N, C-alpha and C positions, 0 to 999 in steps of 0.2 A: 523753480527748483531749489532756491535758497532755503525754503522752509524745511526741506529734507536734509540737505547738507550744504554747508558753506565752507569754502576753503579758508576763510579767515576766522573760523571758529577757534577760540583759544582752549583746545582740549586739555592741554597740560595744566593750564590755570584752573580749569574746571575740576580736574582730579585733585589738585592741591587745595582748592577752595572747599571741596567736599570733605576732605580730611579735617581741615581746620574748623569748619562749621560743626561737624560731628563731635569733635573734641570740646569745642566751646559749649555746646548744648549739654554734654555730659557734665562738664565742670559746673555750669550754672545750676543744673538740676541737683547736683550734690550739695551745692551751697544753699539753695533755696529750700530744699527738703522734699521728702517723698510725698507728704500729705497733699502737695499741690497736684500731684499726678497719680492718684491712687490707681492701683492695678497695673501701673507701668514701672519698670525699673528705669533708671536714668538712661541706660543703654537703649531700651525700647523706645523711650520718649524721643531721644535724639534721632533715632532712625526714622520714626514716624514723622516728625517735624521736617526733617531734611527731605524725605521723599515727597511730602506734601508741597514743600516749597519748590522743589524742582518741577513737579507736575504743573503747579501754578505758573511758573515761569515759562514753561513750554507752551502752555495754552494761552497766555495773556501777553507775551512779548515776542520779540523777534528772535528768540532762541530757537535754533533748528531742532528737529526731531533727533538727529544724530547726536547733537550736543547734549540734549536731555537724556538720551539713552546712555551715553557715556557717563554722565553724572550719576544716574540711577545704578548703572553697572558698578561704578566705583563704590557707591554706598553698599551695594550687596556684597562686593568683595571685602570691603572693610568690616561688615558685620560677620562674615565668615572668619576673617583673620582674628577679630576681637573675640569671637566665640571660642576659637581654638586657643588663643592666648589665655583667656579667662579660665578654661578648663585645665590648662597645663602650667600656669604660673600664678602662685599665690599673690605675688606683687601686683600683677595686672588685675586679678580678681578683687583684691582689696581696694585698688584705685577706682575701678569701674562700679563695683557693686556695693550696696549698703548692707551692713549686717543687721539682722533683726535686733530690736531693743526691748528690754524688759520694762513694762510700764507698771505692773503690779507683781509683787512677790508674795504669794499667798494672799492674805487679806490686806496687806500693806500697800498703799498707793505710793509709788516712787515719784515724788513731786519733782525732783531734779530732772528725772528722765522725761517726765511730761513737758517740763519747761524746754528742755533741749529739743524735743520732737515737735514743739509748738502745738501741743494738744491740750485743750482745756479739760479740766476735771469733768465738766458737764458732758463733753463728748465721750470721755471714757465711761462715765456712768450710763450714757445712752447705749454704748456698745454692750455693757453688762446686761442691760434690760433686753436688748436684742437676743442675747444668748440665754435668756430665761434665768438669770441669776437673781435669786430672791434676797440674798444677803452676802456680805463680803466673806463670810466663813466658807462659802461654797467655792470660792475662787482658789485655784492652784497657782495660776499665772495668767497675765495678760501681756501679749507681745505685739509690738509694732513690727510687722513683717517687712521684708525688703521691698515688697511691692507697694507698701503704704497701707495695706489692710491691717486691721487690728484683730488678732485672734484671742479668744477667751477660752482658756483651759479651765474647766471647773469639775468639781466632784459630781458624780452621778446622783448620789444621795448623801445626806448628812451622816448616816450610820454605815456607809459603805466601807468595807474592809479593804477595798481595792487600793493599792499603793500607786502613787503618782510616779511614773517612770521619768527620771531626770534627763534621760536622753532626748526627751521631747524639747529640751532647752539647749541642746548642743548648738553651738555657733551663735547663741543669743548673747548680746552684750548686757552685762548687768549694770554698767555705768557708761555714760556717753563718752 
């Protein structure tokens, strides 16, 4: 019966440990950079790693099911709280989430921003090719998104009279 619930399970330590691990993973992800975890925000990555670790611990050690369920529940509650705080507090939003970063402004490659984002010029050019950009004059902007994706905003045609709407760059950092 100990595999379901054990009276000596340190449930409060599990709750505190869940919070600490969650925060540590967010901090490390912010330091290391988004390109390591493309498609994930630091927040998503922390949650995914923590849940995987807890499940692994339940399945491969003497951790009881209740202990694991409490840990997973704590993480789910934390994600709900952090989501709420992120929506309602700019301070929390800025601490948890990365802002998109401009990598190209028109046809100009922003070398300092590439260096800051740890993206090689060759990777940027590969993204331009993927977006069917034939020359730098077709580029309006290239943005490293908060998920680690690289978005290429380009003109539809060289002679297009269509103006680029600058609101497409709202929230995008021009400098690191």
